[in-house]
C-alpha positions in Angstrom: -0.1 0.0 0.0 2.6 2.6 0.9 4.5 1.8 -1.9 1.4 2.0 -4.6 0.5 5.6 -2.8 4.4 6.9 -3.0 4.4 6.0 -6.9 0.6 7.8 -7.3 2.3 10.8 -5.1 5.1 11.0 -7.7 2.7 10.5 -10.3 0.4 13.4 -9.5 3.6 15.5 -8.5 4.7 15.2 -12.4 1.3 15.4 -14.1 -2.2 15.2 -12.7 -4.2 14.0 -15.7 -1.6 11.0 -16.4 -2.0 9.9 -13.0 -5.3 9.9 -13.0 -5.4 7.7 -15.7 -2.8 5.5 -13.4 -5.1 5.2 -10.8 -7.8 4.1 -13.1 -5.3 1.6 -14.3 -4.5 0.4 -11.1 -8.1 0.3 -9.7 -9.0 -2.1 -12.6 -6.5 -4.5 -12.2 -6.9 -4.5 -8.4 -10.6 -5.2 -9.0 -10.0 -8.0 -11.8 -7.5 -9.6 -9.4 -10.1 -9.4 -6.5 -13.2 -10.5 -8.0 -12.2 -12.3 -11.7 -11.3 -15.8 -10.4 -8.6 -15.6 -13.1 -5.3 -14.4 -11.5 -4.1 -14.8 -15.3 -6.1 -12.3 -16.9 -5.2 -9.9 -13.9 -1.4 -9.8 -14.9 -1.8 -10.1 -18.5 -3.6 -6.8 -18.4 -1.3 -5.1 -15.8 1.7 -6.0 -18.4 0.1 -5.3 -21.9 -2.5 -3.3 -21.3 -4.3 0.6 -20.4 -7.3 -0.2 -18.2 -9.7 1.8 -16.6 -13.1 1.7 -14.5 -16.1 3.9 -16.1 -19.1 3.7 -13.4 -21.2 7.2 -14.3 -23.7 6.5 -16.7 -24.9 8.5 -19.5 -28.0 10.6 -18.6 -30.8 9.1 -20.1 -29.0 6.1 -21.6 -27.3 4.3 -18.6 -25.5 0.8 -19.6 -27.7 -2.2 -19.7 -28.2 -5.5 -21.0 -30.9 -6.5 -22.6 -31.9 -9.9 -24.5 -28.1 -10.6 -25.2 -27.4 -6.9 -26.4 -25.7 -4.5 -25.0 -27.0 -0.6 -25.2 -26.8 2.5 -23.8 -23.3 4.1 -22.1 -21.4 5.9 -19.1 -20.2 9.4 -18.7 -16.9 10.8 -17.2 -15.0 8.3 -19.0 -11.5 8.6 -18.2 -8.9 7.9 -21.1 -11.5 7.3 -23.8 -9.5 6.8 -26.9 -6.2 5.8 -25.3 -7.4 2.9 -23.0 -7.1 -0.6 -24.3 -9.5 -2.2 -21.9 -12.5 -0.7 -19.5 -14.3 -2.1 -16.5 -17.6 -0.9 -16.9 -21.2 -1.4 -14.6 -24.2 -2.5 -15.2 -27.6 -1.6 -12.7 -25.3 1.6 -11.4 -28.5 2.8 -9.4 -28.7 -0.2 -7.2 -25.3 -1.1 -5.4 -26.5 -4.3 -4.4 -27.2 -5.3 -8.2 -24.1 -3.5 -9.8 -22.3 -5.7 -12.2 -18.8 -5.6 -13.4 -18.0 -6.2 -17.1 -14.8 -6.4 -18.9 -14.7 -4.5 -22.3 -12.4 -4.8 -24.9 -12.6 -1.2 -26.4 -10.2 -2.5 -29.5 -12.6 -5.1 -30.6 -15.8 -3.5 -28.8 -14.7 0.3 -29.7 -17.3 2.7 -28.4 -18.9 5.8 -30.0 -17.0 8.8 -28.1 -18.4 12.2 -27.6 -15.5 14.3 -27.6 -17.5 17.6 -27.3 -19.0 17.4 -23.5 -15.9 17.7 -21.8 -15.6 21.3 -22.1 -13.8 22.0 -18.5 -10.7 24.2 -17.7 -8.7 21.5 -16.3 -7.9 17.8 -16.7 -8.3 18.3 -20.5 -5.4 15.8 -21.2 -7.3 13.1 -18.9 -9.7 12.5 -22.2 -12.3 12.0 -20.1 -15.2 11.7 -22.4 -18.9 10.2 -22.9 -18.9 6.7 -24.4 -21.9 4.5 -25.9 -22.6 1.1 -27.8 -25.9 0.2 -29.8 -26.8 -3.0 -30.7 -23.3 -4.9 -29.1 -23.7 -8.5 -28.5 -23.6 -9.2 -24.4 -20.8 -12.3 -25.4 -18.3 -9.5 -26.6 -18.2 -8.5 -22.6 -16.8 -10.5 -19.8 -18.7 -10.8 -16.4 -16.1 -9.8 -13.6 -17.4 -10.8 -10.4 -20.4 -11.3 -8.9 -23.8 -8.6 -8.4 -22.7 -6.2 -5.7 -18.6 -6.9 -5.8 -18.0 -3.4 -7.3 -19.4 -1.6 -4.2 -18.1 -3.8 -1.9 -16.2 -2.7 1.4 -13.8 -1.7 2.9 -12.1 -1.9 -1.2 -14.9 0.8 -2.2 -14.2 3.6 0.1 -11.0 2.6 0.8 -9.7 3.2 -3.3 -10.4 6.9 -2.5 -6.5 6.9 -1.3 -5.5 6.5 -4.3 -6.8 9.2 -5.8 -5.7 11.4 -2.4 -2.3 10.2 -2.9 -2.3 12.0 -6.3 -3.9 15.3 -5.0 -0.9 15.4 -2.4 1.3 15.2 -5.2 -0.5 18.0 -6.9 -0.1 20.1 -3.7 3.9 19.1 -4.0 3.5 20.6 -7.5 2.3 23.6 -6.9 5.1 24.0 -4.0 7.7 23.1 -6.8 6.2 25.4 -9.3 6.2 28.6 -6.7 9.6 28.0 -5.7 10.9 27.8 -9.2 9.2 31.0 -10.0 10.0 33.0 -6.8 13.6 32.2 -7.8 13.6 32.7 -11.5 12.3 36.3 -10.8 14.7 36.9 -7.6 11.9 37.0 -5.3 12.8 33.8 -3.5 14.0 36.9 -0.5 10.5 38.6 -0.3 9.6 38.3 3.2 5.7 37.7 2.7 7.1 35.4 -0.1 9.1 33.5 2.3 5.8 33.0 4.5 3.5 31.6 1.5 6.6 29.5 0.7 6.7 27.7 4.1 3.0 27.6 3.9 3.1 25.8 0.9 5.7 23.4 2.1 4.0 22.6 5.3 0.7 21.8 2.9 2.4 19.4 0.8 4.0 17.6 3.7 1.1 17.3 6.2 -0.9 16.2 2.9 2.2 13.1 2.5 2.3 12.7 6.1 -1.6 12.2 6.2 -1.2 9.8 3.2 1.3 7.5 4.9 -0.4 7.4 8.1 -3.3 6.2 6.3 -1.4 3.3 4.8 -0.8 2.4 8.2 -4.2 2.8 9.6 -5.7 1.0 6.6 -3.8 -2.5 8.3 -4.4 -1.9 11.6 -7.9 -0.5 11.8 -11.4 -2.4 10.9 -14.8 -1.7 10.3 -16.2 2.0 10.8 -12.8 3.1 11.7 -10.9 1.8 9.0 -13.4 3.8 6.3 -13.9 7.1 8.9 -10.2 7.4 8.6 -9.8 7.3 4.9 -13.0 10.0 4.8 -10.9 12.2 7.5 -8.0 11.6 5.1 -9.7 12.8 2.1 -11.2 15.7 3.5 -8.0 17.2 4.8 -6.0 16.9 1.4 -8.3 18.5 -0.2 -8.8 21.0 2.4 -5.0 21.5 2.4 -4.9 21.4 -1.6 -7.4 24.4 -1.8 -5.4 26.4 0.6 -2.5 25.7 -1.5 -4.4 26.9 -4.6 -5.3 30.2 -2.8 -1.4 30.4 -1.6 0.0 29.4 -5.2 -2.7 32.3 -7.0 -1.1 35.1 -4.1 2.5 34.2 -5.0 2.6 34.3 -8.3 -0.3 36.6 -8.7 -1.8 37.1 -12.4 1.1 35.5 -14.4 0.1 32.3 -13.2 -3.3 32.3 -14.7 -1.4 32.5 -18.4 -1.6 29.4 -20.2 1.5 29.2 -21.1 3.0 29.4 -17.2 3.5 26.2 -15.4 1.0 27.2 -12.5 -1.9 27.4 -14.4 -2.0 23.8 -15.9 -1.1 22.6 -12.2 -3.9 25.1 -10.4 -6.7 23.8 -13.1 -6.1 20.4 -13.3 -5.7 20.2 -9.5 -9.4 22.3 -9.2 -11.2 19.8 -11.3 -9.4 16.9 -9.7 -10.6 17.9 -6.4 -14.4 17.8 -7.2 -14.8 14.2 -6.3 -18.6 13.3 -5.2 -20.1 13.5 -2.1 -18.1 15.2 0.2 -20.8 16.1 2.7 -21.8 12.5 3.1 -17.7 12.0 4.1 -18.0 14.6 7.1 -20.9 13.0 8.4 -19.1 9.5 8.0 -16.3 11.1 10.1 -18.4 13.0 12.5 -20.6 10.0 13.2 -17.6 7.4 14.0 -15.9 10.1 15.9 -19.3 10.8 18.3 -19.5 6.9 18.5 -15.9 6.6 19.8 -14.8 4.5 16.8 -11.8 6.9 16.1 -9.8 9.0 18.4 -6.4 11.2 17.7 -3.5 9.8 18.6 0.3 9.8 18.0 
């Protein structure tokens, strides 16, 4: 776990869209290894393929299999057009009935709507809408049983992967601000030194939270385990928002020009941070704290 989070952190520090696709590949391989009953399949895909997990249904046309035919599609399909394989879900509106399917995208290519992904950041993640029409069901490989996709603690615990990338994004902001100040010969300005110190603290704290989470993942269980995941997810998000504000203060309007390195990192991170249901995770964390399932410790 710790080695994986470290690698994802490094990837996020280098390139957030690439790290997003790498995280999806890791997620897919772990799911296939855990539930498919075919260890060789996961090993083969890990070595020679580029995989992802597409769960969000296409509005008005959710992916379904009826009378042996696949119809409908997925939204927020990161890597559409570059992945070789994708895990997709059917019956995604009912966690107990969600079924995973592996699609060979080279043999069963979807229609890709590339006009939809018009956002300020994460453009390079190729997150598009995809759909299939009248594809025979035998072209898909069933993975696991209904309900496996949302099985805990793996489903919620998977957040630690993208949180490590967020932490890497904070480190990237620190790197960029430091370089900017040195190049502009402003590294001795006392106000800028305070901002750089605060950015360092944010980056170091986010990394430390991920590191501690990797330890607690194996020492805690049940509500405590999942509540700590929620804690790290929320805490790193708060740190990232603070780091974004500090970066904008330190660099100013220059950092909003498209050709400035900070512009890409700022917008990519702002988009990537918009993970769903933060209020639900705050509620889960508060409930676990109230019941005494978790408590601060050193």
